[in-house]
N, C-alpha and C positions, 0 to 999 in steps of 0.2 A: 596673261592669256596668250596661247600660241594656237596656230591653225594649220592643218594639213588638208588641202582641198576643202571638203565640207566638214571635216572633223576639227573640233576646237578643244583645246586643252586649257583647263583652269587650275589655279592654285587655291587650295583651301585657305580660308581665313585662319590666322594664327591660332585663335582659340579653338577652332574646329580641329586643327591638327592635334592639339593637346588632348582634346576629347577623344578623337578617333584612336590615337595611340593607346590611351588607357583602355578603351573598350576592346580593341583588337587583341590586347594582351591579357584580357580578363577571362577568368574561369568562374565568374560569379554564378553561384548555385541557382539563383532564381532566374533561369534562362527564359522562363515563360513570359517575362515582361516584353520580350522582343515581339512576340506575336500579338500580345495585347496592344502594344503601341502601334504596330502597323495596321491592325484592324481598326483602331481608333482613328488613325489618320484617314483610312479609306472611308470610314463612316462620315467623317467631316466633309470629305470631297463629295460624297453622295448627298449630304444635307444641302450643300451649296448648289448642286445641280437641281435638286428638288425645288429649292427656292426660285431658281432661275426659270424653271418650267412653269411655275405658278405666276410669275410676273412678266415673262418674255415669251410671246408666242413662237418666235423664231428658234427658241431653245428646246421646244418640245420634240420628242422622237419616240419611237416604239422600243428603243433599247431599255430593258428593265434596269432598275436601280438595284444593284446587288454586289456582293463581295464573294469572290471564289478563291478557295485555297486549292492549289494544284501541286501535290508532292510528286517527285520523280526520284525513285530510289536509285535507278541505274545512273542517272545524271547527277545524283546527290544534290538536288535542288529543291527548293520550295518557292512557289510563286504565289504572291498575294495580289490578286487582280480586282480592281473595282471599275465600275462604269460611271464614275463621277465626273467632275468638272474638267479633269485633266490639267496639264501645265504647259505653258509656253516656255521658250528658251529662257526668257528673263526670269520667269517664276522658278524654273529649275535651278538657276544660279542662286537666286535669293533664298529659296526654301532648303536646298540641299548643300549649299556651299558657304552660307554665312550663319551667324548666330542669331537666328530670327525668332526663336521660340523661348518663352520664359522658363520652361522646364529645364532646357539645356543651359540657359544663362544662370539660373539658380544653382544648377549642378556645378558649373565652372566657378562660381563665386565661392563655393565651399571647398574647392581643392586646396590642399595644404602643401603639396610637393612631396609628401610622404606617400610612396606608392601603396603601401599596405593600407593606410587610412583612406586614401583616395579610392581604392578598389572597393572598400566597404561602403562607400557612398553611393555606388551605382544602384543598389536596391532601394535607396531612399528617394530617388528622383526619376521621374519619367523623362527619358532623354530622346523620345520620339523616334524619328527615322534612324538616327545614328545608332540606336541599340541593335540594329541589324548587324553591325560589325562585331558584336559579341559572339554571334553564332556563325557568321559567314566571313570567308577570307576575300570574297569578291562579291560585289552587288551590282546588278544591272537594273535600270529603270526604263521601261518603255511607256511613253505617255503621248497622248494626243488631246490637245485642248478642244473643247466643244466648238471653238471659233476657228480652228485651224484645219487646213487641208492636209498638212504634212505632219507625220508623227516624229518623235525624237527618241534617241537612246542615250541615256546617261550611264556612265560606268566608272567605278573606282574600286581599288583594292584597299582603301582605307588608309593610305599613306599620305602623301603630300598633295595629291592632285586628283582631278576627275576630268572626264571627257564628255562632250556632247556632240552628237552627230545626227543627221536625218535617219529615219528608219520607217519601214512600212508597218504602220499600226492601223488595223482595220477599223476599230471603233474608238470613240472617245473614252477617256479614262486613263488609268495608270496601272501598270503591272510591275511589281517589284520582284525580281528574281534573286533569291539568296543562294549563292554557291557555298554550301555548308562546309564547315570545318569537320574533320573526322570525328571529333568529340561530340558533335551535335547532329548526327544523322537521325536522331530520334524524331526530328521535325519532318521526316519523310514517312513516319508511321501514322496512318490514318487514325488509329485509336488514340494516340497521343495528342494529335491535333484536335480531335473531338473533345477530349477532356479539358484542354486549355480553353477552347472557345466556350464551352458550357460553363466553365468556372468564371471567366472574366467577361465574356461578351454575349451571354445568352439573351440579354435584353436589348441589344442593338436593334434599332427600328427597321433596318434594312436586312434582307435575307443574307445569311452567311452560308455558303454552300461548299461542300467538299467534293472536288472532282477526283475520284479515285482512278488509278491506272487500270488499263485492261488486265483481266486475269491472265490472258495469254497473248503473246505477240501476234499481231495481225487481226485480233478481234476488236470490235468497237468498245470504247470506254463506257462504263455504266452511267446512267443519268446521275447528275450531281445530287448529293444528299444535303438537305437543309439542316443545319445544326442548331439554329436558334429559333425554336418554335414557340418559346414562352413569350407572350406579348408583354410589353412594358405598360401594364394597365394603369400604373400610377400617373401617367401623363395624359390619360384619357378622361373625358368628362364623366363625373360620377353618374350622371343621368343615363349614360349609355352602357352602364355595367349592372349586372345582376348579382344576386347572392351566390349563384353557382360559380361565376367567374372570380368573385372575391375568394370563395372557398378554395378554388383550384390554385390560385396564386399563394394562398396561405399554406396549402399542402406542399407546394414547391419550396417555399422559403423554410418552413419548419421541418421538412422531411417527414411529414405525417401521411397516414393512409388516406385513401379517397373517401372513407366514411367519417373522418373527423372534421367537424366544422368548428370554426373559431367562435368563441363566446361573443365577441364583438370586434369590429374593425373601425379604424379611423383613417380616412382618406382626405388629405388636405394639401393645399399648395400655399406657399408663402412667398411674398415679394419683398419683405423687409424683415430683418436687416440684410438677409441674403435671399436670393431667389432659389427655391427648391421645391420638389414634390416629395411626398412621402405616403406610404401606407403602413400602418401599425396594426398588429393583430394581438388579441388576448386569447390564449388557448383556453379550452374549456376546463382543464384540470391542472392543478398545481402539484407537480411531482415531488416538490419539497415536502409536502404534507405526508407523502408516502415513504419518507425516509431515504430518498434518492440523493440527498445533499443539495447544495446550493446550485441554482441554474448557472451554467457556464457558457451561455451563448451570447452573441452580440447582435448588432444591427448591420445589415449590408449597406455599405456606403458606395455610391456610384457617382461618376462624373460623366455627364452626357451618355447615360445608360451603360457605361463601361465600369465594371467592378473595380473599385480601388481597394476595398478591404471587406472581407465577408464576415468578420467577427469583431466589429468595432464596438468597444465597450465605453467609449467616451461620450457617445451621443445621447445616452440616457443615464440617469443616476442609478445607483445600486438598487434603490427601492422600487424601480420599474424594470428590473432585470428579467421579469417573466415575459415581457413583450417581444414578439418577433416583428421584423419589419425591414423596410428599405427606405433609404434617403438618397435622392438623386438631385444634383444641381448642375446646371450648365455653367455656373460661375466658378466651379472648382476645377483646378488642374488635376491631372491624374496622380500627381505626387502630393496631394493635400494631406493625406493621412500621415505621411512622414514629416512633412514640414511642420505639422501640428505638434510634433514632439518638441520642437523648439519654440513654437508660438501657437498656443491653442485657442487664440481668439476666435477663429472660425468655428471651432467646435462649441465654444461657450455660447456663441450667438445662436447657432442652430439648436443646441440643447435647451436653451432658455425657451425658445418658441415651442419645441416639442413637449416639454414638461407642462407648460401652461395649457396647451391644447389637450393633452391627455387628461389633466385634472378637470378641465372644463367639460370634456366629454363624459367623464365619470359623474360629474355633478348633474349633467343633463340626463344620463341614464337613471340616476337616483330619482329624478322627477318623472321621467316619461316611461321607464321600463323597469318597474320595481322588481320583478322576478329575476330579470337578467342581472340587475345590480346586486340583489341578495346573493345570487350564486357567486358573483364576483367577490363579494365581501367574505363569503364563507371559504372560498378557495384562496384568494390573494390578499385578503385584509391583513393577515399577519405580516406579509412582506411590505405592503403599502405603508403600514404603521411605522416602519423603520425610518421613513422620511421625516417624521416629527423630530427625530434627534439629529438628522444629518442635513436637512434642507430648511434653514431658518426662513429663507425668503418665501417659501410656499407652505410654511407650517399651518397657517390658518386654512388654506385651501384643503390640505390633507385632513386636518381636524374635522372639517365639515363632512368628510366622507366616512368617518369612523362610525361604527354601529355596535351597540351593546345590548345585552339583555338588561332588564330593569325589574326592580321590586314591585312596581305597579303595573307592569305589562305582562301579557300572557307569555308562556314559555316559548312559543313560536314567533314572537314579535321582537324585532330589533329596533332600538331607539337611537336617534342621532343626538349629538350634543345640542344642536339647535332646538330639537323638540323638547329636550329636558329643560333648557333655559327658558324657552317660551312658556312652558307650563309653570315653572317656578315664578317667573315674573308676572304671569297672569294671576296666580294665586296671591302674590304679594299685593298687586294692585287691587284685587278683590277685597283683601283684608283691610287695606288702607281705606277703601271707599266705605267699608262697614264701620270704620272708626276703631278697629282692633289694634291698638298701639303695640300690643305684645307681638304681633305678627309682622310689624314693619320696622325697618331700621335703615339708616343711611348706608350701612354696609350691605352689599348684596349677598343673598344666600349662596353659599358655596355649592358646587356640583359635587355631591357626595358619591363615593364609590366604595365597593367592597371587592376584595380579591378572594378567590377560592378555586377549588378543583372542578366544580360544576355548579350549574344553576340550582340544582336540587340541594346541594350542600349549603349554598349561600342563603337560600330561603330559610334554613334552620340556624343560621349564624346568630348567636345571642346578641352580638353587637348591633344587630338590625332592629332590636325590639323598640327602642325609643323612637326610631324613625317611623316604624309602623304606627305607633301610638300618635305621633304628631302628623301622620299622613305626609311624610316627606319622602320623595322618590330617591332611590339609591341605584346607581348603575352597578351591574355585576360584571366583573372582569375575570374571565376564566382562563386567560392566557397570561402566564407570568410576565411576558414581554409588555403587556398592557400597562403594568405598574411603572415600568421604565418610561413608557410613552407618556403617561400622565405626569411623571416627575419632570420630564423635559418640557412638556407643554405648560405646566404650572397654572395657567389661567386660560379661560375661554370666554370671550365677550364680557370681560371684566368680572367674571365669576371664578373664584379660586377653586381648584380641584383638591378635594380633601378626602382622605381615607377615613372610613368610620372605625378603623382599627387603631387610629392614632391615639397615643396615650393622652395627649394634650388637646383632645378634640373639644372645640368650642361648641358645645351642644345647645340646641334651641332651648330657650327658657321654658320651664314648666310652670304655667300660670294657674294650674288647678291642683294644688297640693292636697286639698280635701278629698277630691275625687280619687287621687292616687292612694290616699290612706284607706279609703273605703274599699278600694279594689284589693289592696295588698296588706292592709293592717299596719300596725306600728313598726317602728324601727326595732331591730334586735336589741334586747337588753344587754348590758355589759359589753357594749360593742368594742370599746377600747381594749378591754382585757382579751376579748376574742381575737382581735387583730394581732395582739402580742403573741398569743399562742399559735395562731396561724403562721405568723412570720417565723417563729421558732421551728415550726414543723416543716415548712417548705425550704427554709434555709437559703442557700445560694442558688437554688434552682430558678429563682425569679429575681428581677431587678428590684421589685417593690410589691408590697401588698397594700391595697387601699380600698376604700368604699367606692362603689360604682354609682355613677349618675346616669348610666346609659341602659341599665338592665331593668326590665319590668316583669319578666316571667321566669327567667333562668336564675339559678343561684349564684353563678359566677361566670367569668370569661377571662381570656388573656388578650392583652392589647400590646401593640408594638411601641417601642420607644419613639418619641417624637423625632421626626427627621430620618428615622431608620427605614430600612427596606421592610416591606410587608412579609408576612409569613410565607406565602407561596413563592415569592421571588427568592427569599433566603433558601428555601428548600432546593430550588433549581441550582442556585449558586453553590450550595454545599455538595450537590451531586456532581457538579462539573469540576469543582476545585477541592482537592483533598485538604488544603490548608485553610479553607474558609470556615470561620467560626460563626455559628448561629448566634444572633444577639439574644440577650435575655429579655423575656417578656415581663410586663406588669400584670400582676394577678389581682383582679377586681372581684369583690364580693357584693352581692345584692343584699343590703341590710334588711330589706322588707320581705325577703323570700321566707316562707314558713320553715324550711330546713335550717337556714342560717339563723333565724330567730330561735329555733330550738337549740342550736349549738350555743347561742348566747346564754340561754338558760342553764345549760349543762356545764359551762366553763367555770362557774363559780365553785363547783365541787372538785377538789383536787383529785378525787378518785376517778373523775371522768376525763382527766387531761390526756391520757393515752388514747382514749377513744376519739376525742376531739381532734387530736393531731392526726390520727389515722384518717379521719373524715376529711381533714384539710388537705392531706396529700392526695386522697382519692378525688376530691373536687378539682384539684389542679390537674390530675390525670385526665379527668373527664373534659375539662376545658381545653387541654392540649389536643386531645383526640378530636374534639369538635373543630379545632383550628387546623386539622389535617396534619398534626405533628405526632411523632411516636415517642411517648414517655418511656420511662425505664420499665421494660416489660416484666422483669423478674419481680420487682417490688410490687407492681400493680397486680400481678397474678397472686402473689402471696397475700396481699392485703384483701383482695376480693375473696379469696378462699377463707380467710379469717372471718370476714363479715358473714359469709354464708353459713359457716359453722356456728357462729353465735346466734344467727337467726334460726337455724335449724334446732339449736339447743333449747330455744324458747318455745318451740312448738310442742303440742301434745300429741301422743300417738293413740289416745283413747277416743274411740268413736262414740259420739253421744247420740 
């Protein structure tokens, strides 16, 4: 240190020299971080002053706590002024001359000596006050501590030293004057300053004002304009906020019109494992269902109300991508989002809390706000279900939120897996108490499901017939994704998830065969011979022809091979992938159906073989159509035409 009268000259710490040299020669594109860092520092100084005024009567004053930006185009300067705690000489030396801050230290730790690589690091770390030398070739700091009578002036050109001398400073606080480089005169443009503040610092708790220059020389300057009017409501008590305030903040975050209200919101604070505040919103509509593609927005991440990243997609899993929101923590440095690229422990901890709280909130909605939850399921259920495959830790929580139509429920009713299991277990217990051994078993009844294009089509599914007869509930899955979801889930509350279309379906035992024969008659005669003819007729179009144990009313059906994808999912995959080959189905005949019995009678006569084969192929066509598949249209049309001609030929034209 050297001194001339009251002016003292100091040498920068070696690490600071290295940092300043790099910053002063940088043309880093994200120049906005300079203003973000300086506003953040000013906000910290105001926070400290606010705390002092609450705890120390002597620190109270009428000076408002605020930040003022004062650009000056003619002087090529930008001043960032706060009325915070101010600094003493010792604090100036410590804060602006040594490596006192973790962000700068972390930055220096990453330096490699390769100038190109080192320059690229600037955007990854908040380097605080020193970032001023990216845009300024000289910086002045005027400051007055709340305890001092005399102000101070700090100055440096960002080379090897800085000076400190007494200065006339009227009020406590700090003013940083940036003497801008020619390439950075945009920082004297009021519109540019407004955009930067509203992007990064709109939630700072203290007013940030823009002091514009007079329109003409000699005229008074206009009143300062406050730039951050959006309140940081996430740090306020929930009891002091109403629906209108929550909706207004949602509209700000999601860029929605004033008439759009969120479907629900979640406002919470967490103290462990990290301290943070958050508000998350669910929009009322899922645009993905309208064909707009996957949602591509993230969550706003803030550190002490300063924006770190406005589109963070690491804080929530992909299956919650529809949520809008903000996470703010005083524990995070401004460079957290970049550091997390090397170590995402911070994100994992916050994310774990957020996911648990969101799923808990949805479970509470299901119990307490049925209509809201139903709307959520209809809009975002398809997205939420993706979590079954990707989030093993929360699979059970997500599964509890799934809702489906059911064979025993009304068309407008949705059923949860818990409701299905509770009913099945209650029925099993009732059967056991009645001593009906046929209805009880050590193995729990599966959760049966059927896939199809609509509830109406599924109610006509012939595979459902045995379940209707046995009064066993079947869930209806009308979205092909649901089949993948159930495949990943596998079991729920120790109950297997089983498709009623599976070829190797373990059907409930039929304990009343006499009743069955009364209802449908005897088994078709010459059944083995009939099966041989049917197999010859349908050929390689199916994997197998066999007698069905699941049909009661329909003559036939097709089922999928065990372990294979269901029909609806295969259709989707075939439409999406040209090289996807649909699996062959198993063709089942109901041997007690009147038409099948009649074919059994006819098959013994060789003259009827062509007719029986045509009927066999038409039965397969009918079964495929019922399953939502398109059989060979030319053959089906030709065959139908032939049947109609034969029927017409047998009719008489004579009117009796």
